[in-house]
N, C-alpha and C positions, 0 to 999 in steps of 0.2 A: 751509619744509620740508613736504613732502606728508605728510598723515596716512595711515598705513597702516590697512587694515581690521582690525578686531579678530579675534582667533582664533575667536570664536563665529561671526562673520560669514563667515569663510573656511570653517569647517566646514559652514555652511548652504549656501554656494555649491557646495562639493565634493559635497554630497549629491545635487545635480542633474547632476553630471558623469558621463557613461557611457563616453566614449571616451578612451583613453590619449593621443590626439593633441589633446585639448582645450587651447587656449592658456592657460587658467587654470593647468593643471598646470605648464607651463613657467614661467609668471610666478611662481608661489608656490615653485617649486623654488629660486629665487634669493633667497627670503626666509629670512634666517638665524635667525629666531626659532625657538626650540625647539618651541613649541606648533604652529607652522605645519608644521614638519617631521614632528611626530608625527601631525598631521592628514593630511598627505600619505601617511605610512606606513599609516595606517588605511584611507585610500582605496585604496591599492595592494593591501592584503590583501583588502578587500572585492571588488575587481575580479578578483583572482586566484581567489577562492572562487567568484564568479559564473561565470567562464570555465570553471572545473572542472566546475561543475554543468551548464553548457551542453554541454560536451564529453561528459559522461556521458549526457546526454539523447540526443545524436546517436548515441553508441555503442549505446544501448538502443533506438534507432529503426530499426536496420538491417533487421530482419525485416519490419517494417511497410513500410519503403521498398521492399523487393523486391516486395511485393504491390501497392503503389501504382504501381510501374513497369509492372505487368501489368494496370493499369486496374481493380483491385478497389476498389470504392467504400467499403465499410464493413468494417473489420477489427477484430474483437473479440479482446480478451485475456481469458482465463478462468483463474481459480485458486480453490483451496479453502483453508479453514482448519478444523481440528478433526478430522483423521483419528485423531490419537493420544490425545485425552483419554478419560477413563473415564466422563465424564458430559456431557450436553448434545448439541446437534445438530452435524452437519457443515454448514458454510455455504460456498456457492460464489458468486462474483460474476463477471459478464461486463461488460466495459467497452469501449465504442467511443470512442476519442479522435478529435478532429478531425485531419485530415491535416496541418494547419499548426500543430499544438500547440506552444506555447512554455513549457509547464509544466516547471519544474525542481524537483528535490528528490525526485522519485518514485524509490523503490527497493524492494527486497524488504522487506515489512512487518516481518520479523524483525530487520532491521537498524536500524529507526527507533525513536526514543524515543516515549513516550506522547504528548507534546506535538506532536512532528513528525507522528506518525500522524494525530492529530486535525486538524492544519493541512492536511495533504495530502488527507485525506478530504473536507474542505470544498472545497478547490481542485479536486479531481477532479470532485466533484458539480456544481460551478459550470461547468466547461468541457466535460464529456463530452457527446458526441452522444447517447449512450444508456447506461443502466446497468440490469442485471438481477441479481436476487439469488435464489438457490435455497437453501432451508432444509429439510433432512431430519432428522427427529427421531430420538431414541434408540430408539424402538420399531421404526421401519423399519430402522435400522442393525442391530438385533438380528435382524430377520427376514431381511434380504437380505445382510448382511455389510457392513463399512465400505467396501470397495472398490466394490461395486455402488452403495451409498448415495452415494458421492462422485460417481459418474457421473450418478446421478439428479439430484443437486444442481446439477451443471454444466449438464445438459440443461435443467433448469427455469430456471436463470439466463439461458441463451441464448434460451429461448422468450419471455422477457419483453422482449427488446430490440425497440425500435421506433425506427429501421428495423432490419430483420433483417440479420445480417452475411452477406457473401458469402465471407469468409475468417475463420478462427478460429485464433488462436495459443493453445495450451493448455500448461499446466505439467505435462509428463511423464505425461500420461494418454492412452491410446488412446480416442478418442471419435468417434462418427459423429453428424453433425447435418445433416439435410435435404440441401440441395444445396451447402452451404458447403465450401470447400476447407479441410481441417484440417492444421495443422502442430503436432506435439507436440515440445516443446523441453525437453530435460533442463536442470534448474535455470532454467527459463524466467522465474521471478520475478526473476532476477538479470540476464537478458539481453534481456528485452523490456519496453518501457515500458508497453504495454497490459496485459501479464500482471501486472507489478508494481502497476499501478493497481488491478487486480482484487483482488490480494492485500491491499491496504490497505483497500479497501471491505469485503471479507469479514471481515478481522480486526477492524476497528472494530465492525462490526455484531455479530459473535459475542461479542466481549468485553463489549459492552453487555448482551447477552442474559444472559450468565453472571453479570454483576454484579447484574442484577435477580433471577436465580434465587437468588443468595446471600441475599437478603432472605427468600425463601420457605423456603429449605432451609439454615439456618445450621449451622455446625459443620464444614463441609468446606473453608472458605476459598476458595470459588468466586470471590470478588471479587478474589483475587490469583492463583490458579492457573488460573482459567478452565476447570476440569475436568481438568486434567492431573494425573498421579499424583505429586504432591509429598508430602513427609513429613507435612505437616499434613492433606492430603487423605486419605492412607492411615490416619492416626490417627483421623480422623473416621469413616471407613468402619468401622474396627475397633470404635470406641466406639458408633456409632449404627446401624450397618448401612447398607444402601443406601437412597437416597431415590428418588422416582419418575423422576428424570431420569438416573439411572445406567444405563449400558449393561450389561445383564445378560450379554451374550455375551463381555465382556472379563474376562480371568482374575482380576485383583485384586478385581473385583466378585463374580464367581462364587464366590470363596473365602470371602466373608462371607455369602453367601445360605444 
C-alpha cells in the first residue's frame, strides 16, 4: 500500500501552487481525507481572493492605461489628507508607480485597516518610481484657507518627484502643474491606483505626525482622532482651550478663543 503524504505536507505543497490547472489540485481532489479537502478549500478561497485583488488592480489602472497608450512615461497620482481636521497640517502625496506594477491591495486609505495601511505604505515605498510629500501647516491654512493650502501641498508633493511626471491624476481638485497633462477625477482615490497609493502615503504620514503631536499636546486625543472634531477633541478644546497646532480659522476653534 502506497503511503499518502501527510496533511501538513500537502498544505506545504499547495502553498506553492498558483494555477488552478496545476496537476496537484486534481490529484488531491481525489483524496477523500477530510483534512485534504479542507486544505483544497483553503487554497481555493485564497486563489479567489487573489484573483479579486488582481481584478480590482486592473479596474483601478484604467486611467493610467489610457495615458500609457498615449506614450506618457511618468504618471503621478496625487491625493491629500487632512482638509477636515481642526488641528494639524494638511498633507498631500504624489506617487508614480511603475507601468508594469503588480501591487495588489491598494485602495482608498479610508477603507483600509491600520495594519493594512501600514503594509501597503511599505509596499508602495518599495515599488514606487518616485514619491513626493507636501506638508502645509496650520498657520498657512489659517492665512490662505484650507482649499488653497491643499493646492499648495499638492504642488509641493509634485515638485519633489524625480523623475517629474508628464501626466497627473488628481483626486477631485483643479490644479495646474508645469507642462504636465492634468486629469481631475471625482472620487479618484477609489478609481485610480496611483491616486489611492498617494492617499495611503499621505494618510500614514499625517497620522504619525498627529500621534507625535499628542505627546506634546495631550488632552485632545490626537492619537486617536488625528485632529478631527470628535467628542473627546471638542471636550479637550472646551477644557484647555486651543493649542499651537489648532486651526484658528475653523469655527469650533474660534469659539473657544
